[in-house]
C-alpha positions as CSV (number, residue, x, y, z in Angstrom):
1,M,143.4,49.5,75.3
2,A,142.7,47.7,78.6
3,I,140.1,45.0,79.3
4,I,139.4,43.6,82.8
5,T,137.3,40.5,83.7
6,W,136.3,39.8,87.2
7,N,134.1,37.3,89.0
8,A,132.7,39.7,91.5
9,R,130.6,37.1,93.5
10,G,127.8,39.6,93.7
11,L,127.3,43.3,93.1
12,N,124.2,43.8,95.2
13,G,125.8,45.4,98.2
14,E,127.5,48.7,99.0
15,E,130.9,47.1,99.8
16,A,130.9,45.2,96.5
17,I,130.2,48.4,94.5
18,R,132.9,50.2,96.5
19,Q,135.4,47.4,95.5
20,A,134.3,47.6,91.9
21,K,134.9,51.4,91.9
22,L,138.4,50.9,93.3
23,L,139.1,48.3,90.6
24,V,138.0,50.8,87.9
25,K,139.7,53.7,89.5
26,Y,143.1,52.0,89.8
27,H,143.2,50.2,86.5
28,K,141.0,52.3,84.2
29,P,139.6,49.6,81.8
30,N,138.0,50.6,78.5
31,L,135.9,47.5,78.9
32,L,134.9,45.6,82.0
33,F,133.3,42.1,82.0
34,L,131.7,41.1,85.3
35,M,130.6,37.6,86.2
36,E,128.3,36.4,89.0
37,T,126.8,39.8,89.4
38,K,123.7,38.1,91.0
39,L,121.7,41.1,89.8
40,A,118.1,40.9,88.4
41,D,117.2,42.4,85.0
42,G,117.3,46.1,84.5
43,K,120.3,47.0,86.7
44,V,122.9,47.7,83.9
45,N,122.3,51.5,83.7
46,I,122.6,51.8,87.5
47,I,125.9,50.0,87.5
48,C,127.2,52.0,84.5
49,N,126.5,55.2,86.3
50,K,128.1,54.1,89.6
51,L,131.3,52.8,87.9
52,G,131.6,55.6,85.3
53,F,130.9,53.8,82.0
54,E,128.7,55.1,79.2
55,H,127.5,51.8,77.8
56,G,126.5,48.4,79.1
57,F,124.9,45.0,78.4
58,E,123.5,42.6,81.0
59,V,122.6,38.9,81.3
60,P,120.4,38.8,84.4
61,R,120.9,36.2,87.1
62,T,119.3,32.8,87.0
63,G,117.4,32.3,90.2
64,F,119.7,33.9,92.8
65,G,123.0,33.0,91.1
66,G,125.0,33.8,88.0
67,G,124.5,37.0,86.0
68,L,126.9,38.7,83.6
69,M,127.5,42.4,82.7
70,V,129.7,44.1,80.2
71,L,130.5,47.8,80.6
72,W,132.5,49.9,78.1
73,K,133.7,53.4,77.6
74,D,132.6,55.8,74.9
75,N,135.8,55.3,72.9
76,V,135.0,51.6,72.3
77,E,132.7,50.4,69.5
78,V,130.9,47.1,70.4
79,T,129.0,45.0,67.8
80,Y,126.9,42.4,69.6
81,L,127.1,38.8,68.3
82,S,125.6,36.6,71.0
83,S,125.2,36.0,74.7
84,S,124.0,33.4,77.2
85,P,124.4,32.9,81.0
86,N,127.9,31.7,80.2
87,H,129.3,34.2,77.6
88,F,129.2,37.5,75.9
89,S,130.5,37.6,72.3
90,C,131.1,40.7,70.2
91,F,133.3,42.6,67.8
92,L,135.4,45.3,69.5
93,R,137.1,48.3,68.0
94,L,138.8,51.1,69.8
95,D,138.4,54.5,68.2
96,N,141.9,54.5,66.7
97,Q,141.7,50.9,65.3
98,A,140.9,50.4,61.6
99,R,139.2,47.1,62.0
100,A,137.2,45.2,64.6
101,W,138.2,41.9,66.3
102,H,136.5,39.2,68.2
103,F,136.2,39.4,72.0
104,C,134.4,36.9,74.2
105,G,133.8,37.2,77.9
106,F,133.5,33.6,79.1
107,Y,132.1,32.1,82.3
108,G,132.5,28.3,82.7
109,E,129.6,26.3,84.1
110,P,130.3,25.9,87.8
111,K,128.5,22.5,88.0
112,V,130.9,19.9,86.8
113,A,128.1,17.7,85.4
114,N,127.2,20.6,83.0
115,R,130.6,21.8,82.2
116,H,130.7,20.0,78.8
117,Y,128.0,22.3,77.6
118,T,130.3,25.3,78.0
119,W,133.2,23.5,76.3
120,N,130.9,22.9,73.3
121,L,129.9,26.5,73.4
122,L,133.5,27.7,73.4
123,Q,134.2,25.6,70.3
124,K,131.1,27.1,68.6
125,L,132.3,30.6,69.4
126,R,135.6,29.9,67.6
127,Y,133.6,29.8,64.3
128,T,131.7,33.0,64.9
129,T,134.3,34.8,62.8
130,T,137.9,34.6,61.5
131,G,140.7,36.9,62.6
132,P,142.0,38.0,66.0
133,W,140.2,36.5,69.0
134,L,140.6,37.1,72.8
135,V,138.5,35.0,75.2
136,M,138.9,35.7,78.9
137,G,137.1,35.2,82.2
138,D,136.4,32.5,84.8
139,F,136.6,29.2,83.1
140,N,136.0,27.3,86.3
141,E,138.7,24.8,85.4
142,I,142.4,24.2,85.5
143,L,144.6,23.1,82.6
144,S,147.0,20.9,84.7
145,Q,147.6,19.7,88.2
146,D,150.2,22.5,88.5
147,D,147.3,25.0,88.5
148,K,146.1,23.7,91.9
149,D,147.6,24.0,95.3
150,G,146.0,22.1,98.2
151,G,143.1,19.7,98.5
152,G,142.9,16.4,96.6
153,V,144.0,15.7,93.1
154,K,141.7,17.1,90.4
155,S,139.9,14.8,88.1
156,E,142.1,14.1,85.0
157,A,139.0,13.7,82.9
158,Q,137.8,17.2,83.8
159,I,141.2,18.7,83.0
160,K,141.4,16.7,79.7
161,A,138.0,18.1,78.6
162,F,139.3,21.6,79.0
163,Q,142.6,20.8,77.3
164,L,140.8,19.3,74.3
165,S,138.4,22.3,74.0
166,R,141.3,24.7,74.1
167,E,143.2,22.7,71.4
168,A,140.1,22.6,69.2
169,C,139.8,26.3,69.5
170,D,143.5,26.8,68.7
171,I,144.0,29.3,71.5
172,Q,146.8,29.7,74.0
173,P,146.9,31.3,77.5
174,L,148.7,34.6,77.6
175,D,151.8,34.9,79.7
176,Y,151.0,36.7,83.0
177,K,152.5,38.8,85.8
178,G,151.4,38.3,89.3
179,D,150.3,35.4,91.5
180,H,149.8,32.1,89.7
181,Y,146.5,31.2,91.4
182,T,143.4,33.3,90.6
183,W,141.0,31.7,93.0
184,V,141.2,31.0,96.7
185,S,138.7,29.0,98.7
186,K,137.2,31.1,101.5
187,T,135.7,28.0,103.2
188,D,139.1,26.3,103.5
189,D,141.2,28.9,105.3
190,G,142.8,29.8,102.0
191,S,144.6,26.5,101.8
192,L,143.0,25.6,98.5
193,K,144.1,27.7,95.5
194,E,143.5,27.2,91.8
195,R,144.1,29.0,88.5
196,L,140.5,29.2,87.2
197,D,140.6,32.5,85.4
198,W,142.3,32.7,82.0
199,A,142.9,35.0,79.1
200,M,143.4,33.0,75.9
201,V,144.1,34.2,72.3
202,N,144.7,32.8,68.9
203,K,147.8,33.5,66.8
204,E,146.1,36.2,64.8
205,W,145.4,38.2,68.0
206,V,149.1,38.0,69.0
207,E,150.2,39.0,65.5
208,W,147.8,42.0,65.6
209,F,148.6,43.0,69.2
210,P,152.2,41.9,69.9
211,D,152.6,44.6,72.6
212,N,150.3,42.9,75.2
213,H,150.4,42.0,78.8
214,L,148.2,40.0,81.2
215,V,148.2,40.8,84.9
216,H,146.6,38.8,87.7
217,L,145.3,41.7,89.9
218,D,144.0,41.6,93.5
219,F,140.8,40.0,94.7
220,F,139.0,43.2,95.7
221,Q,137.3,41.1,98.4
222,S,136.0,38.4,96.0
223,D,137.5,35.0,96.0
224,H,138.6,35.5,92.4
225,R,141.4,37.8,91.2
226,A,140.5,40.3,88.5
227,L,142.3,39.8,85.2
228,Y,143.8,42.7,83.3
229,V,144.8,42.6,79.6
230,G,146.5,45.7,78.2
231,F,147.6,46.0,74.6
232,Q,148.4,48.4,71.8
233,D,147.5,48.0,68.1
234,G,150.7,46.6,66.5
235,S,149.3,46.4,63.0
236,N,150.2,49.0,60.4
237,L,146.5,49.6,59.6
238,S,145.5,53.2,59.0
239,K,144.1,55.0,62.1
240,L,140.6,56.2,62.2
241,S,139.4,59.6,63.6
242,R,137.7,59.5,66.9
243,R,134.0,58.6,66.7
244,R,131.3,58.0,69.2
245,A,131.0,54.4,70.3
246,R,127.9,52.6,69.3
247,F,126.2,49.3,70.0
248,R,125.0,47.1,67.1
249,F,123.2,43.8,67.0
250,E,124.1,41.1,64.5
251,N,122.1,37.9,64.5
252,M,124.7,36.1,62.4
253,W,125.5,33.2,64.7
254,I,122.8,32.8,67.3
255,S,120.2,32.1,64.6
256,E,121.8,28.7,64.0
257,P,119.6,25.9,65.5
258,D,122.6,24.0,66.8
259,C,123.8,27.0,68.7
260,Q,120.4,27.7,70.2
261,E,120.3,24.1,71.6
262,I,123.7,24.6,73.3
263,I,122.8,27.9,74.9
264,K,119.4,26.5,76.1
265,S,121.2,23.6,77.7
266,N,123.0,26.1,79.9
């Protein structure tokens, strides 16, 4: 199975769509999580058709910014859990997997003053379910000063907040292949680079999928690299026969008042 996350920095132009098509053509993801689509509501079917996916879900832009979209192939079963302008949470199961596991596409709040809301949200997502968990996307933060090249020193308080949230969620970054930095400033002649995009997992996910690899792909004319996670089911669970993917809604977590408050804060 292959999952790609990418901060596209807008999908409302022909060139952006062309780059997205190239990304899908070359790397063939079963599921694609897109951030900063900058698309209004009602565009998901159009993007599905253009990129060759059978299913999709969208969180429309807020004003003229933001926007999330999740697209997946027919051989993936997605059970919706929750979403907000900063995340999409679901159970995933490929057609040959016996049990579903927790996936979360995550988009960290770009405004530093509001970033603590998304760290609180991340910690809430940990308790959505037990078992294997993969969370990946643009977190908009570095984990150490080593994740930054150029510019001034990053605020240690900002970094510490991310570190504490990661520790509270008991997740670790996957080892990667490719360039270390996933974001390059286009307003600073490329002299400022940071690792803002992450794929993090808990120990259950690694135990279930020991044959995994993370690759930092190209930019495809965004200022963020796409992230590719490929893996095979390493468990000895019995395989299921191929079935048509379906989309289900489970209101098990977003009904909690405390969670609603966090999502509204974003």
